[in-house]
Each structure stands twice: as structure tokens, then as C-alpha cells.
N, CA, C and O atoms as a printed pandas DataFrame, in Angstrom:
     atom_number atom_name residue_name chain_id  residue_number  x_coord  y_coord  z_coord
0              1         N          MET        A               1    0.840   -1.174    0.000
1              2        CA          MET        A               1    0.000    0.000    0.000
2              3         C          MET        A               1    0.890    1.244    0.000
3              4         O          MET        A               1    1.944    1.297    0.634
4              5         N          LYS        A               2    0.406    2.240   -0.746
5              6        CA          LYS        A               2    1.139    3.509   -0.771
6              7         C          LYS        A               2    0.158    4.662   -0.961
7              8         O          LYS        A               2   -0.980    4.476   -1.392
8              9         N          ALA        A               3    0.634    5.854   -0.628
9             10        CA          ALA        A               3   -0.209    7.045   -0.753
10            11         C          ALA        A               3   -0.735    7.157   -2.180
11            12         O          ALA        A               3    0.011    6.968   -3.142
12            13         N          GLY        A               4   -2.014    7.464   -2.310
13            14        CA          GLY        A               4   -2.648    7.605   -3.614
14            15         C          GLY        A               4   -3.432    6.381   -4.052
15            16         O          GLY        A               4   -4.214    6.461   -4.999
16            17         N          ASP        A               5   -3.239    5.249   -3.383
17            18        CA          ASP        A               5   -3.984    4.042   -3.737
18            19         C          ASP        A               5   -5.474    4.239   -3.457
19            20         O          ASP        A               5   -5.850    4.854   -2.458
20            21         N          LEU        A               6   -6.309    3.717   -4.336
21            22        CA          LEU        A               6   -7.756    3.720   -4.156
22            23         C          LEU        A               6   -8.109    2.505   -3.312
23            24         O          LEU        A               6   -7.710    1.386   -3.638
24            25         N          VAL        A               7   -8.858    2.715   -2.221
25            26        CA          VAL        A               7   -9.143    1.621   -1.300
26            27         C          VAL        A               7  -10.617    1.533   -0.919
27            28         O          VAL        A               7  -11.387    2.482   -1.063
28            29         N          LYS        A               8  -10.967    0.363   -0.432
29            30        CA          LYS        A               8  -12.279    0.124    0.162
30            31         C          LYS        A               8  -12.025    0.038    1.667
31            32         O          LYS        A               8  -11.245   -0.800    2.118
32            33         N          TRP        A               9  -12.683    0.907    2.446
33            34        CA          TRP        A               9  -12.485    0.945    3.889
34            35         C          TRP        A               9  -13.766    0.457    4.561
35            36         O          TRP        A               9  -14.831    1.050    4.390
36            37         N          THR        A              10  -13.652   -0.626    5.324
37            38        CA          THR        A              10  -14.786   -1.200    6.039
38            39         C          THR        A              10  -14.492   -1.135    7.527
39            40         O          THR        A              10  -13.661   -1.891    8.030
40            41         N          ILE        A              11  -15.160   -0.247    8.227
41            42        CA          ILE        A              11  -14.921   -0.119    9.667
42            43         C          ILE        A              11  -15.465   -1.344   10.396
43            44         O          ILE        A              11  -16.561   -1.820   10.099
44            45         N          ALA        A              12  -14.696   -1.842   11.344
45            46        CA          ALA        A              12  -15.097   -2.981   12.186
46            47         C          ALA        A              12  -15.656   -4.129   11.350
47            48         O          ALA        A              12  -16.776   -4.590   11.569
48            49         N          LYS        A              13  -14.866   -4.573   10.404
49            50        CA          LYS        A              13  -15.270   -5.610    9.442
50            51         C          LYS        A              13  -15.907   -6.841   10.073
51            52         O          LYS        A              13  -16.871   -7.385    9.534
52            53         N          THR        A              14  -15.385   -7.278   11.194
53            54        CA          THR        A              14  -15.857   -8.533   11.793
54            55         C          THR        A              14  -16.795   -8.340   12.975
55            56         O          THR        A              14  -17.154   -9.313   13.639
56            57         N          SER        A              15  -17.197   -7.106   13.250
57            58        CA          SER        A              15  -18.044   -6.841   14.413
58            59         C          SER        A              15  -19.529   -7.008   14.086
59            60         O          SER        A              15  -20.043   -6.342   13.187
60            61         N          PRO        A              16  -20.213   -7.886   14.805
61            62        CA          PRO        A              16  -21.651   -8.056   14.582
62            63         C          PRO        A              16  -22.487   -6.922   15.172
63            64         O          PRO        A              16  -23.678   -6.819   14.877
64            65         N          THR        A              17  -21.879   -6.066   16.004
65            66        CA          THR        A              17  -22.645   -4.978   16.622
66            67         C          THR        A              17  -22.322   -3.606   16.043
67            68         O          THR        A              17  -23.230   -2.793   15.869
68            69         N          ILE        A              18  -21.056   -3.323   15.738
69            70        CA          ILE        A              18  -20.678   -2.002   15.234
70            71         C          ILE        A              18  -21.030   -1.832   13.758
71            72         O          ILE        A              18  -21.525   -0.780   13.354
72            73         N          ASN        A              19  -20.776   -2.856   12.959
73            74        CA          ASN        A              19  -21.058   -2.780   11.521
74            75         C          ASN        A              19  -21.627   -4.121   11.032
75            76         O          ASN        A              19  -20.975   -4.820   10.256
76            77         N          PRO        A              20  -22.821   -4.478   11.473
77            78        CA          PRO        A              20  -23.383   -5.792   11.129
78            79         C          PRO        A              20  -23.648   -5.985    9.634
79            80         O          PRO        A              20  -23.665   -7.119    9.155
80            81         N          ASP        A              21  -23.855   -4.896    8.893
81            82        CA          ASP        A              21  -24.142   -5.012    7.461
82            83         C          ASP        A              21  -22.887   -4.910    6.596
83            84         O          ASP        A              21  -22.974   -4.947    5.369
84            85         N          ASN        A              22  -21.713   -4.782    7.235
85            86        CA          ASN        A              22  -20.441   -4.642    6.508
86            87         C          ASN        A              22  -20.470   -3.481    5.516
87            88         O          ASN        A              22  -20.008   -3.618    4.383
88            89         N          ASN        A              23  -21.010   -2.345    5.937
89            90        CA          ASN        A              23  -21.003   -1.143    5.094
90            91         C          ASN        A              23  -19.568   -0.683    4.897
91            92         O          ASN        A              23  -18.741   -0.807    5.801
92            93         N          TYR        A              24  -19.275   -0.155    3.725
93            94        CA          TYR        A              24  -17.917    0.283    3.425
94            95         C          TYR        A              24  -17.943    1.625    2.711
95            96         O          TYR        A              24  -18.994    2.088    2.267
96            97         N          HIS        A              25  -16.768    2.243    2.606
97            98        CA          HIS        A              25  -16.592    3.521    1.922
98            99         C          HIS        A              25  -15.389    3.405    0.989
99           100         O          HIS        A              25  -14.464    2.638    1.256
100          101         N          ILE        A              26  -15.404    4.153   -0.083
101          102        CA          ILE        A              26  -14.288    4.209   -1.019
102          103         C          ILE        A              26  -13.464    5.453   -0.670
103          104         O          ILE        A              26  -14.009    6.523   -0.400
104          105         N          GLY        A              27  -12.150    5.286   -0.684
105          106        CA          GLY        A              27  -11.291    6.408   -0.339
106          107         C          GLY        A              27   -9.909    6.289   -0.953
107          108         O          GLY        A              27   -9.612    5.346   -1.687
108          109         N          ILE        A              28   -9.072    7.265   -0.637
109          110        CA          ILE        A              28   -7.703    7.311   -1.145
110          111         C          ILE        A              28   -6.758    7.394    0.044
111          112         O          ILE        A              28   -6.952    8.204    0.950
112          113         N          LEU        A              29   -5.724    6.538    0.031
113          114        CA          LEU        A              29   -4.742    6.563    1.109
114          115         C          LEU        A              29   -3.958    7.870    1.052
115          116         O          LEU        A              29   -3.442    8.245    0.000
116          117         N          LEU        A              30   -3.872    8.564    2.194
117          118        CA          LEU        A              30   -3.127    9.812    2.252
118          119         C          LEU        A              30   -1.728    9.612    2.816
119          120         O          LEU        A              30   -0.739    9.937    2.160
120          121         N          TYR        A              31   -1.642    9.077    4.029
121          122        CA          TYR        A              31   -0.328    8.859    4.639
122          123         C          TYR        A              31   -0.442    7.788    5.724
123          124         O          TYR        A              31   -1.486    7.631    6.357
124          125         N          PRO        A              32    0.665    7.052    5.925
125          126        CA          PRO        A              32    0.657    6.013    6.960
126          127         C          PRO        A              32    0.686    6.614    8.358
127          128         O          PRO        A              32    1.233    7.697    8.565
128          129         N          GLU        A              33    0.104    5.919    9.300
129          130        CA          GLU        A              33    0.105    6.320   10.711
130          131         C          GLU        A              33    1.125    5.465   11.463
131          132         O          GLU        A              33    1.446    4.355   11.038
132          133         N          VAL        A              34    1.626    5.980   12.567
133          134        CA          VAL        A              34    2.621    5.252   13.356
134          135         C          VAL        A              34    1.967    4.148   14.185
135          136         O          VAL        A              34    2.486    3.035   14.269
136          137         N          VAL        A              35    0.825    4.464   14.796
137          138        CA          VAL        A              35    0.149    3.508   15.677
138          139         C          VAL        A              35   -1.293    3.333   15.236
139          140         O          VAL        A              35   -1.961    4.334   14.981
140          141         N          PRO        A              36   -1.801    2.131   15.133
141          142        CA          PRO        A              36   -1.054    0.891   15.128
142          143         C          PRO        A              36   -0.308    0.711   13.810
143          144         O          PRO        A              36   -0.643    1.328   12.799
144          145         N          ALA        A              37    0.690   -0.128   13.843
145          146        CA          ALA        A              37    1.494   -0.387   12.646
146          147         C          ALA        A              37    0.600   -0.833   11.493
147          148         O          ALA        A              37   -0.299   -1.655   11.674
148          149         N          GLY        A              38    0.855   -0.287   10.316
149          150        CA          GLY        A              38    0.084   -0.669    9.131
150          151         C          GLY        A              38   -1.197    0.122    8.927
151          152         O          GLY        A              38   -1.933   -0.136    7.975
152          153         N          SER        A              39   -1.477    1.076    9.797
153          154        CA          SER        A              39   -2.702    1.856    9.635
154          155         C          SER        A              39   -2.423    3.106    8.796
155          156         O          SER        A              39   -1.279    3.536    8.648
156          157         N          TRP        A              40   -3.501    3.673    8.254
157          158        CA          TRP        A              40   -3.401    4.809    7.329
158          159         C          TRP        A              40   -4.460    5.855    7.630
159          160         O          TRP        A              40   -5.488    5.558    8.238
160          161         N          THR        A              41   -4.198    7.078    7.200
161          162        CA          THR        A              41   -5.230    8.099    7.127
162          163         C          THR        A              41   -5.781    8.019    5.712
163          164         O          THR        A              41   -5.027    7.997    4.740
164          165         N          ILE        A              42   -7.101    7.977    5.610
165          166        CA          ILE        A              42   -7.794    7.797    4.333
166          167         C          ILE        A              42   -8.720    8.978    4.099
167          168         O          ILE        A              42   -9.447    9.392    5.003
168          169         N          MET        A              43   -8.696    9.522    2.883
169          170        CA          MET        A              43   -9.650   10.561    2.507
170          171         C          MET        A              43  -10.812    9.878    1.800
171          172         O          MET        A              43  -10.624    9.221    0.776
172          173         N          LEU        A              44  -12.009   10.034    2.347
173          174        CA          LEU        A              44  -13.186    9.411    1.748
174          175         C          LEU        A              44  -13.629   10.176    0.507
175          176         O          LEU        A              44  -13.684   11.406    0.510
176          177         N          CYS        A              45  -13.942    9.444   -0.542
177          178        CA          CYS        A              45  -14.323   10.063   -1.821
178          179         C          CYS        A              45  -15.679   10.761   -1.748
179          180         O          CYS        A              45  -15.909   11.731   -2.470
180          181         N          LYS        A              46  -16.572   10.288   -0.894
181          182        CA          LYS        A              46  -17.932   10.851   -0.865
182          183         C          LYS        A              46  -17.981   12.295   -0.381
183          184         O          LYS        A              46  -18.809   13.076   -0.850
184          185         N          ASP        A              47  -17.087   12.665    0.572
185          186        CA          ASP        A              47  -17.171   14.024    1.110
186          187         C          ASP        A              47  -15.818   14.640    1.473
187          188         O          ASP        A              47  -15.768   15.759    1.985
188          189         N          GLY        A              48  -14.737   13.932    1.218
189          190        CA          GLY        A              48  -13.410   14.475    1.481
190          191         C          GLY        A              48  -12.969   14.422    2.932
191          192         O          GLY        A              48  -11.898   14.920    3.276
192          193         N          SER        A              49  -13.794   13.817    3.789
193          194        CA          SER        A              49  -13.405   13.726    5.198
194          195         C          SER        A              49  -12.270   12.714    5.356
195          196         O          SER        A              49  -12.101   11.812    4.535
196          197         N          GLU        A              50  -11.503   12.885    6.423
197          198        CA          GLU        A              50  -10.376   11.995    6.688
198          199         C          GLU        A              50  -10.707   11.078    7.850
199          200         O          GLU        A              50  -11.260   11.510    8.861
200          201         N          VAL        A              51  -10.358    9.793    7.695
201          202        CA          VAL        A              51  -10.596    8.794    8.737
202          203         C          VAL        A              51   -9.315    7.995    8.955
203          204         O          VAL        A              51   -8.431    7.964    8.099
204          205         N          HIS        A              52   -9.235    7.359   10.101
205          206        CA          HIS        A              52   -8.109    6.477   10.413
206          207         C          HIS        A              52   -8.546    5.058   10.094
207          208         O          HIS        A              52   -9.608    4.625   10.540
208          209         N          GLY        A              53   -7.743    4.329    9.328
209          210        CA          GLY        A              53   -8.074    2.960    8.981
210          211         C          GLY        A              53   -6.975    1.999    9.377
211          212         O          GLY        A              53   -5.813    2.191    9.019
212          213         N          ASP        A              54   -7.339    0.969   10.112
213          214        CA          ASP        A              54   -6.412   -0.080   10.498
214          215         C          ASP        A              54   -6.194   -1.007    9.300
215          216         O          ASP        A              54   -7.058   -1.118    8.430
216          217         N          ILE        A              55   -5.059   -1.658    9.262
217          218        CA          ILE        A              55   -4.717   -2.554    8.142
218          219         C          ILE        A              55   -5.805   -3.606    7.895
219          220         O          ILE        A              55   -6.009   -4.025    6.756
220          221         N          THR        A              56   -6.499   -4.031    8.947
221          222        CA          THR        A              56   -7.547   -5.053    8.793
222          223         C          THR        A              56   -8.813   -4.498    8.155
223          224         O          THR        A              56   -9.680   -5.265    7.738
224          225         N          GLU        A              57   -8.933   -3.156    8.073
225          226        CA          GLU        A              57  -10.135   -2.524    7.517
226          227         C          GLU        A              57   -9.948   -2.021    6.086
227          228         O          GLU        A              57  -10.888   -1.516    5.473
228          229         N          ILE        A              58   -8.733   -2.159    5.558
229          230        CA          ILE        A              58   -8.395   -1.568    4.256
230          231         C          ILE        A              58   -8.157   -2.644    3.205
231          232         O          ILE        A              58   -7.427   -3.608    3.435
232          233         N          GLU        A              59   -8.784   -2.460    2.050
233          234        CA          GLU        A              59   -8.580   -3.361    0.911
234          235         C          GLU        A              59   -8.259   -2.497   -0.312
235          236         O          GLU        A              59   -9.039   -1.614   -0.668
236          237         N          VAL        A              60   -7.116   -2.746   -0.955
237          238        CA          VAL        A              60   -6.719   -1.958   -2.117
238          239         C          VAL        A              60   -7.570   -2.354   -3.316
239          240         O          VAL        A              60   -7.688   -3.533   -3.648
240          241         N          ILE        A              61   -8.158   -1.357   -3.958
241          242        CA          ILE        A              61   -8.936   -1.563   -5.190
242          243         C          ILE        A              61   -8.040   -1.351   -6.401
243          244         O          ILE        A              61   -8.034   -2.151   -7.336
244          245         N          SER        A              62   -7.287   -0.266   -6.368
245          246        CA          SER        A              62   -6.399    0.075   -7.489
246          247         C          SER        A              62   -5.148    0.787   -6.956
247          248         O          SER        A              62   -5.246    1.752   -6.199
248          249         N          GLU        A              63   -3.990    0.302   -7.358
249          250        CA          GLU        A              63   -2.738    0.905   -6.908
250          251         C          GLU        A              63   -2.406    2.142   -7.730
251          252         O          GLU        A              63   -2.641    2.192   -8.938
252          253         N          CYS        A              64   -1.855    3.136   -7.044
253          254        CA          CYS        A              64   -1.378    4.345   -7.706
254          255         C          CYS        A              64   -0.072    4.018   -8.424
255          256         O          CYS        A              64    0.707    3.193   -7.947
256          257         N          ARG        A              65    0.170    4.653   -9.556
257          258        CA          ARG        A              65    1.416    4.360  -10.293
258          259         C          ARG        A              65    2.595    5.029   -9.681
259          260         O          ARG        A              65    3.713    4.886  -10.176
């Protein structure tokens, strides 16, 4: 994963209470975060807001060149 990659971000992917319907958002990776390792700040395409995504919540759709 690298900055600029198009990703699918699913918060609490495995939680039956926080996100039981597995709703997701499309976004672009902005920059890696220090804690936890492998997490990123993601800009959501729908409104430009920034969210923190853990490595377990991020799936790359298309890599940036």
C-alpha cells in the first residue's frame, strides 16, 4: 500500500454490533500512521473527510502508479 492508492475501507469488518451489514466507503490513502502499525489516514471520496483505517479494515482496489 502507498499514498494515492484507491481503497475500500470497512470499519469494524468482523463486528456483529458495530457494523453488522459490513457497510464500506471508497477512499484514497493519504499517509501512513505510526500507531497501530500498518494503519493509514484515508480521505473518503464521498465528502473528502479523513478517517483512520487499520490494516484489517483496508482493501486496495487500485494501486497508484
